[in-house]
N, C-alpha and C positions, 0 to 999 in steps of 0.2 A: 504494500500500500504506500501511497505517496507520503503519508504522515509517519511511516515507520512503525505503526502499531502491530503490523503483521508482516512477517516475511515468508518468502517462498520455502525456505528450509524448514520452518515450523509446520507448514501445511504438508510438505513432503514427508516429514517425520511421522505426522499423524496418519497419513495415508499408508505408510509402511506398517503401522500397527494393524490396520484392518485388511490390508492386501492379502494376507494368507487365507482369510475366510473367503474372499472373492475367488482366489486362485483354486481353492479346494473345489469350487463348483464350476471351474473351467473359464472363469472370467478374470477381469482385471480392471484397474482404473488408472488413468493417466492424467496428471495435472496439466491443464492447458494454459490457464491464465488466472490471475487474481486482479480484480478491478479495484479502483481506488475506494469504492464504497463497501468493500469486503465480500463481494460476490466471488466465489470460487468456481471456476469453469473447469469441468472435467470431461474426459471422454471415456465411456465404458467400452471395453473391448472384450474379445473372446465371446464366451457364452452370454455375457451380460449385454452385449450389443444386440438390441432387438428382442430381448427377453421380455415377456409380458410382465414380469415382476421387477423390471429394471427401475421403474418409477418408485416403487416401494423401497427397493434397495437404496436408491439415491437419496430420497427424502427421509425415510425412516431409519436408515442405517448410516450412510456416509455423512449426510448433512448433520444429523443429530450428534454423531461422534465428533465431527470437526468443530461444531459450535461449542461443544463441551470441552474440547481439548485445546483449541487455538483461539485466544481472544481476538475479537475483531471480525470473525467470520459471520456474515449476515445471511448468506444463502449459498447453496450449492446447486449448480445447474449443469445439465449435460449439454454439450455442444457437438 
């Protein structure tokens, strides 16, 4: 973020914590961008890409975890 309250390495570290769960189901997540307003843009890959449960995984899992782990995260969206 422009104000320095959240950096890419903190988000990457948090994603590393949840990545094994995604990989166990044949998927993965890639950090694409972090906007100045705290929006984290990710790309779901592998089995997660196009999965009917991807929206639930994104909002109920990834977003909830990042918001609780990295100060400044306001939303997580798939791009």
